[in-house]
C-alpha positions as a Python dict, from the first residue, in 0.01 Angstrom:
ca = {
    (1, 'M'): (0, 0, 0),
    (2, 'E'): (116, 326, -84),
    (3, 'V'): (3, 678, 51),
    (4, 'L'): (-32, 943, -219),
    (5, 'I'): (-29, 1310, -136),
    (6, 'N'): (-240, 1546, -345),
    (7, 'P'): (-259, 1292, -626),
    (8, 'R'): (-336, 1439, -974),
    (9, 'G'): (-668, 1307, -1149),
    (10, 'M'): (-781, 1109, -853),
    (11, 'G'): (-1045, 1339, -706),
    (12, 'A'): (-1323, 1081, -751),
    (13, 'E'): (-1149, 839, -527),
    (14, 'F'): (-1186, 1072, -232),
    (15, 'D'): (-1537, 1233, -296),
    (16, 'A'): (-1849, 1264, -127),
    (17, 'A'): (-1978, 900, -209),
    (18, 'F'): (-1648, 761, -77),
    (19, 'L'): (-1692, 968, 249),
    (20, 'T'): (-2060, 876, 291),
    (21, 'R'): (-1959, 513, 253),
    (22, 'C'): (-1684, 549, 526),
    (23, 'F'): (-1891, 734, 767),
    (24, 'S'): (-2225, 615, 709),
    (25, 'T'): (-2354, 975, 708),
    (26, 'G'): (-2445, 1188, 418),
    (27, 'W'): (-2149, 1384, 265),
    (28, 'T'): (-2217, 1652, -14),
    (29, 'E'): (-2006, 1805, -277),
    (30, 'A'): (-2040, 2134, -83),
    (31, 'M'): (-1912, 1967, 246),
    (32, 'C'): (-1615, 1821, 54),
    (33, 'R'): (-1522, 2157, -77),
    (34, 'W'): (-1532, 2336, 238),
    (35, 'Y'): (-1349, 2064, 454),
    (36, 'L'): (-1096, 1939, 196),
    (37, 'R'): (-1046, 2184, -79),
    (38, 'R'): (-1093, 2527, 72),
    (39, 'D'): (-806, 2783, 88),
    (40, 'F'): (-747, 2910, 440),
    (41, 'G'): (-473, 3177, 484),
    (42, 'G'): (-374, 3135, 131),
    (43, 'E'): (-322, 2762, 174),
    (44, 'R'): (-514, 2483, 47),
    (45, 'P'): (-553, 2149, 259),
    (46, 'D'): (-331, 1855, 161),
    (47, 'R'): (-523, 1528, 64),
    (48, 'L'): (-380, 1206, 164),
    (49, 'L'): (-501, 878, -19),
    (50, 'L'): (-409, 532, 78),
    (51, 'M'): (-399, 298, -222),
    (52, 'D'): (-382, -72, -226),
    (53, 'D'): (-267, -119, -600),
    (54, 'Q'): (-534, 86, -804),
    (55, 'R'): (-803, 81, -514),
    (56, 'A'): (-847, 363, -257),
    (57, 'V'): (-897, 216, 81),
    (58, 'A'): (-854, 506, 311),
    (59, 'G'): (-801, 885, 293),
    (60, 'G'): (-799, 1201, 499),
    (61, 'G'): (-709, 1581, 484),
    (62, 'L'): (-471, 1800, 675),
    (63, 'A'): (-570, 2169, 722),
    (64, 'Y'): (-302, 2405, 820),
    (65, 'R'): (-375, 2665, 1098),
    (66, 'L'): (-220, 2878, 1373),
    (67, 'L'): (-245, 2834, 1752),
    (68, 'R'): (-141, 3098, 2005),
    (69, 'T'): (-55, 3016, 2369),
    (70, 'P'): (-91, 3242, 2673),
    (71, 'D'): (288, 3352, 2637),
    (72, 'N'): (200, 3492, 2294),
    (73, 'S'): (392, 3238, 2113),
    (74, 'V'): (234, 3126, 1767),
    (75, 'H'): (263, 2779, 1655),
    (76, 'R'): (177, 2641, 1309),
    (77, 'V'): (-37, 2318, 1350),
    (78, 'S'): (-205, 2076, 1107),
    (79, 'V'): (-567, 1955, 1176),
    (80, 'V'): (-681, 1607, 1061),
    (81, 'V'): (-982, 1627, 850),
    (82, 'A'): (-1218, 1339, 747),
    (83, 'A'): (-985, 1057, 821),
    (84, 'C'): (-1155, 739, 727),
    (85, 'T'): (-1103, 384, 608),
    (86, 'A'): (-1339, 215, 380),
    (87, 'P'): (-1578, -60, 493),
    (88, 'G'): (-1419, -404, 445),
    (89, 'E'): (-1060, -259, 476),
    (90, 'R'): (-1064, -200, 859),
    (91, 'G'): (-826, -410, 1070),
    (92, 'R'): (-544, -395, 821),
    (93, 'G'): (-351, -109, 966),
    (94, 'C'): (-478, 139, 716),
    (95, 'Y'): (-517, 420, 981),
    (96, 'A'): (-178, 363, 1126),
    (97, 'R'): (-20, 390, 769),
    (98, 'L'): (-213, 709, 693),
    (99, 'L'): (-133, 868, 1042),
    (100, 'Q'): (242, 808, 985),
    (101, 'A'): (228, 989, 652),
    (102, 'A'): (16, 1261, 799),
    (103, 'I'): (284, 1325, 1065),
    (104, 'A'): (572, 1317, 816),
    (105, 'R'): (378, 1559, 601),
    (106, 'S'): (305, 1802, 863),
    (107, 'A'): (680, 1798, 978),
    (108, 'S'): (774, 1889, 629),
    (109, 'R'): (531, 2171, 624),
    (110, 'G'): (685, 2314, 943),
    (111, 'C'): (407, 2227, 1196),
    (112, 'T'): (470, 2202, 1548),
    (113, 'A'): (201, 1957, 1605),
    (114, 'L'): (-91, 1759, 1440),
    (115, 'L'): (-428, 1803, 1593),
    (116, 'G'): (-718, 1565, 1606),
    (117, 'F'): (-1067, 1615, 1769),
    (118, 'V'): (-1209, 1296, 1930),
    (119, 'T'): (-1469, 1166, 2169),
    (120, 'A'): (-1298, 974, 2463),
    (121, 'D'): (-1430, 635, 2327),
    (122, 'N'): (-1292, 707, 1969),
    (123, 'A'): (-1045, 447, 1800),
    (124, 'T'): (-877, 734, 1606),
    (125, 'G'): (-788, 898, 1955),
    (126, 'R'): (-657, 563, 2084),
    (127, 'G'): (-429, 549, 1769),
    (128, 'L'): (-303, 896, 1851),
    (129, 'L'): (-252, 816, 2205),
    (130, 'R'): (-32, 513, 2100),
    (131, 'Q'): (187, 747, 1885),
    (132, 'G'): (234, 953, 2201),
    (133, 'A'): (-25, 1239, 2157),
    (134, 'T'): (-105, 1470, 2443),
    (135, 'A'): (-485, 1467, 2524),
    (136, 'I'): (-634, 1800, 2618),
    (137, 'P'): (-976, 1758, 2771),
    (138, 'S'): (-1293, 1872, 2589),
    (139, 'T'): (-1668, 1821, 2587),
    (140, 'Y'): (-1920, 1724, 2329),
    (141, 'I'): (-2259, 1885, 2441),
    (142, 'A'): (-2603, 1794, 2276),
    (143, 'C'): (-2964, 1757, 2335),
    (144, 'A'): (-3239, 1592, 2140),
    (145, 'A'): (-3528, 1784, 1947),
    (146, 'I'): (-3838, 1827, 2143),
    (147, 'P'): (-4102, 1993, 1928),
    (148, 'G'): (-4284, 2271, 2116),
    (149, 'A'): (-4068, 2243, 2415),
    (150, 'A'): (-4187, 2447, 2700),
    (151, 'G'): (-3973, 2650, 2963),
    (152, 'A'): (-3870, 3008, 2976),
    (153, 'A'): (-3556, 3116, 2831),
    (154, 'A'): (-3308, 3290, 3060),
    (155, 'L'): (-3203, 3522, 2789),
    (156, 'R'): (-3384, 3667, 2508),
    (157, 'V'): (-3277, 3522, 2164),
    (158, 'R'): (-3316, 3732, 1859),
    (159, 'A'): (-3178, 3728, 1498),
    (160, 'T'): (-2918, 3972, 1396),
    (161, 'R'): (-2647, 4060, 1140),
    (162, 'I'): (-2269, 3961, 1171),
    (163, 'T'): (-2051, 4272, 1163),
    (164, 'D'): (-1677, 4324, 1140),
    (165, 'S'): (-1665, 4411, 1520),
    (166, 'W'): (-1775, 4071, 1611),
    (167, 'P'): (-1426, 3892, 1613),
    (168, 'E'): (-1239, 4214, 1735),
    (169, 'R'): (-1467, 4241, 2024),
    (170, 'A'): (-1423, 3878, 2130),
    (171, 'G'): (-1048, 3904, 2091),
    (172, 'A'): (-1036, 3654, 1814),
    (173, 'R'): (-934, 3874, 1529),
    (174, 'L'): (-560, 3850, 1577),
    (175, 'R'): (-532, 3647, 1897),
    (176, 'C'): (-725, 3433, 2139),
    (177, 'P'): (-836, 3612, 2456),
    (178, 'P'): (-548, 3697, 2701),
    (179, 'G'): (-442, 3411, 2935),
    (180, 'E'): (-591, 3138, 2706),
    (181, 'A'): (-465, 2920, 2439),
    (182, 'G'): (-675, 2890, 2116),
    (183, 'F'): (-663, 2938, 1745),
    (184, 'Q'): (-544, 3254, 1583),
    (185, 'Y'): (-700, 3412, 1293),
    (186, 'P'): (-461, 3628, 1102),
    (187, 'D'): (-720, 3870, 965),
    (188, 'L'): (-1091, 3910, 945),
    (189, 'S'): (-1138, 3723, 618),
    (190, 'S'): (-980, 3409, 778),
    (191, 'W'): (-1221, 3422, 1054),
    (192, 'R'): (-1522, 3477, 838),
    (193, 'S'): (-1406, 3180, 626),
    (194, 'Q'): (-1403, 2967, 932),
    (195, 'M'): (-1715, 3088, 1102),
    (196, 'V'): (-1943, 3233, 865),
    (197, 'E'): (-1890, 3102, 507),
    (198, 'R'): (-1953, 2742, 622),
    (199, 'P'): (-2110, 2453, 413),
    (200, 'H'): (-2455, 2500, 568),
    (201, 'A'): (-2667, 2784, 635),
    (202, 'I'): (-2588, 3007, 926),
    (203, 'Q'): (-2801, 3188, 1180),
    (204, 'P'): (-2637, 3489, 1380),
    (205, 'L'): (-2803, 3561, 1700),
    (206, 'C'): (-2796, 3802, 1990),
    (207, 'V'): (-2849, 3633, 2321),
    (208, 'G'): (-2849, 3865, 2619),
    (209, 'G'): (-2524, 4045, 2603),
    (210, 'G'): (-2366, 3778, 2391),
    (211, 'R'): (-2335, 3697, 2022),
    (212, 'A'): (-2367, 3359, 1867),
    (213, 'I'): (-2332, 3191, 1527),
    (214, 'I'): (-2546, 2878, 1470),
    (215, 'E'): (-2482, 2657, 1177),
    (216, 'L'): (-2825, 2477, 1060),
    (217, 'A'): (-2672, 2125, 973),
    (218, 'G'): (-2962, 1892, 895),
    (219, 'D'): (-3183, 1875, 1203),
    (220, 'T'): (-2934, 2023, 1430),
    (221, 'D'): (-2840, 2385, 1565),
    (222, 'R'): (-2468, 2365, 1584),
    (223, 'L'): (-2325, 2646, 1812),
    (224, 'Q'): (-2004, 2713, 1620),
    (225, 'W'): (-1893, 3055, 1775),
    (226, 'L'): (-2001, 3201, 2090),
    (227, 'D'): (-1899, 3540, 2262),
    (228, 'A'): (-2022, 3569, 2607),
    (229, 'V'): (-1901, 3685, 2939),
    (230, 'A'): (-1847, 3407, 3196),
    (231, 'T'): (-2139, 3505, 3422),
    (232, 'E'): (-2373, 3465, 3125),
    (233, 'R'): (-2262, 3159, 2980),
    (234, 'Q'): (-2485, 2907, 3157),
    (235, 'A'): (-2790, 3110, 3074),
    (236, 'L'): (-2677, 3156, 2731),
    (237, 'I'): (-2641, 2773, 2657),
    (238, 'A'): (-2978, 2721, 2825),
    (239, 'S'): (-3129, 2981, 2597),
    (240, 'L'): (-2976, 2850, 2277),
    (241, 'S'): (-3073, 2477, 2348),
    (242, 'L'): (-3427, 2587, 2427),
    (243, 'H'): (-3431, 2799, 2111),
    (244, 'A'): (-3342, 2481, 1902),
    (245, 'R'): (-3593, 2235, 2079),
    (246, 'R'): (-3874, 2483, 2052),
    (247, 'R'): (-3816, 2467, 1679),
    (248, 'G'): (-3827, 2078, 1683),
    (249, 'R'): (-3440, 2085, 1631),
    (250, 'K'): (-3156, 1924, 1815),
    (251, 'F'): (-2868, 2134, 1964),
    (252, 'F'): (-2488, 2056, 1976),
    (253, 'M'): (-2188, 2255, 2097),
    (254, 'Y'): (-1814, 2176, 2174),
    (255, 'S'): (-1601, 2344, 2437),
    (256, 'T'): (-1280, 2298, 2600),
    (257, 'R'): (-1397, 2493, 2903),
    (258, 'P'): (-1453, 2289, 3214),
    (259, 'E'): (-1728, 2536, 3327),
    (260, 'D'): (-1938, 2476, 2999),
    (261, 'A'): (-1940, 2106, 3071),
    (262, 'A'): (-2044, 2169, 3437),
    (263, 'A'): (-2314, 2401, 3319),
    (264, 'A'): (-2453, 2153, 3062),
    (265, 'G'): (-2459, 1892, 3316),
    (266, 'R'): (-2683, 2131, 3553),
    (267, 'L'): (-2916, 2183, 3255),
    (268, 'G'): (-2972, 1816, 3191),
    (269, 'L'): (-2794, 1821, 2855),
    (270, 'E'): (-2605, 1515, 2723),
    (271, 'V'): (-2237, 1551, 2804),
    (272, 'R'): (-1973, 1336, 2628),
    (273, 'P'): (-1606, 1369, 2728),
    (274, 'G'): (-1361, 1399, 2449),
    (275, 'F'): (-1004, 1529, 2373),
    (276, 'M'): (-806, 1774, 2148),
    (277, 'M'): (-526, 1548, 2067),
    (278, 'A'): (-201, 1718, 1991),
    (279, 'L'): (79, 1490, 1858),
    (280, 'A'): (441, 1653, 1820),
    (281, 'T'): (550, 1624, 1459),
    (282, 'E'): (923, 1601, 1569),
    (283, 'R'): (1108, 1489, 1887),
    (284, 'R'): (1227, 1847, 1938),
    (285, 'H'): (857, 1967, 1993),
    (286, 'E'): (763, 1702, 2229),
    (287, 'I'): (814, 1880, 2567),
    (288, 'L'): (655, 2176, 2442),
    (289, 'V'): (332, 1992, 2301),
    (290, 'R'): (311, 1799, 2638),
    (291, 'G'): (293, 2104, 2826),
    (292, 'W'): (-11, 2211, 2635),
    (293, 'A'): (-232, 1982, 2846),
    (294, 'A'): (-188, 2212, 3149),
    (295, 'L'): (-289, 2530, 2953),
    (296, 'P'): (-640, 2696, 2968),
    (297, 'W'): (-793, 2640, 2622),
    (298, 'N'): (-1064, 2839, 2452),
    (299, 'V'): (-1143, 2612, 2139),
    (300, 'Q'): (-1506, 2620, 1991),
    (301, 'S'): (-1693, 2384, 1756),
    (302, 'G'): (-1613, 2614, 1465),
    (303, 'D'): (-1246, 2620, 1525),
    (304, 'R'): (-1214, 2246, 1477),
    (305, 'L'): (-1327, 2230, 1106),
}
């Protein structure tokens, strides 16, 4: 078996149909373009395809991003996107081969670490741990659709329009908030590309004194970006989840903030533990990346790709 990187003329081997077959969920051409072929900061993701002779058996993408840590250091990282193995090919070590190629490619592109976002019970996460990845705790928060759900929202939810002041106000335009580690967006267009110009329709909302961007993905309201003061976060999460349920929709959010997990538990939402896995691409980065586990992180669903 051989891993090909950005193979010419082989787009059909790693398309929406292949991803739908691997993940058992519907992928569209628009999703493939956004996740696997979209320019970000002047760079297009790399596509990796594992071939067994002339047959594609696994694939994935690497998107290149920037992280800023509380000491104001900026680190180039790669993010694993849509890594999958075709049904019937699992158990042959395909993922391990693909991961080794992804690490080597990330190192050659000057990345400090390769990142993967996984739930605690995910096999991909276990593979990253075996390679020596650092596990940074995170939480997947969800609730089911309840048509006509009752209850008084703690905060008023109303539609609004996104302005250029949103990321600047939240400290996300050039850096993550002071004292926290997170993704850095080099300019406004990069932030908009990630949070606003998504593969599904978005709904910008004002919630109390906060701002939120919801992506309407199928039957689910995905909270992709949130700007709220700490004292309002629980009320805001409650209001957004109720806003979804009143419309007969599910609700989802991702967070690396422990207080969000605690708030979701108090609200009776489903809370699944997960990790942002960070794997050093070279030995010289290992001590640095291991230290990331002790940092306070502010990573939202929309940051993850």
